[in-house]
C-alpha positions as CSV (number, residue, x, y, z in Angstrom):
1,M,-0.2,-0.1,0.2
2,D,3.1,2.2,0.4
3,N,3.5,2.6,-3.6
4,D,-0.1,4.7,-3.4
5,Q,1.1,7.2,-1.0
6,P,3.3,9.2,-3.6
7,L,0.7,9.0,-6.6
8,A,-1.7,10.1,-4.0
9,G,0.4,13.1,-3.3
10,A,1.3,14.1,-6.8
11,I,-2.7,13.7,-7.8
12,L,-3.4,16.1,-4.6
13,T,-0.8,18.6,-5.2
14,A,-1.8,18.7,-8.6
15,M,-5.7,19.3,-7.9
16,V,-4.1,22.0,-5.4
17,I,-2.2,23.9,-8.7
18,A,-5.1,23.3,-10.8
19,A,-7.5,24.9,-8.2
20,V,-4.9,28.1,-7.9
21,V,-4.6,28.7,-11.7
22,W,-8.1,28.1,-12.5
23,A,-9.1,31.0,-9.6
24,T,-6.1,33.4,-10.5
25,L,-7.4,33.1,-14.1
26,G,-11.2,33.5,-13.6
27,P,-14.1,32.1,-15.3
28,Q,-12.8,32.5,-18.8
29,P,-11.3,29.2,-20.6
30,V,-7.5,28.4,-20.4
31,H,-7.6,26.9,-24.1
32,E,-9.6,29.9,-25.9
33,K,-6.7,31.9,-24.7
34,V,-3.9,29.9,-25.4
35,S,-5.6,29.5,-29.3
36,H,-5.7,33.5,-29.1
37,E,-1.6,33.7,-28.4
38,H,-1.1,30.8,-30.9
39,H,-3.0,33.1,-33.7
40,A,-1.3,35.8,-32.8
41,I,2.5,34.0,-33.2
42,A,1.3,32.2,-36.2
43,G,-0.5,35.4,-37.5
44,R,3.7,36.9,-37.7
């Protein structure tokens, strides 16, 4: 059962980071911002 500990910790950490990022970015979709930046780079 010890092998499950690191995995659970990694998942929990990832969830916390995702929650912080989501709260920082706000309600707007992340993929929309990324696609917009990609569009700007491709437009050069």
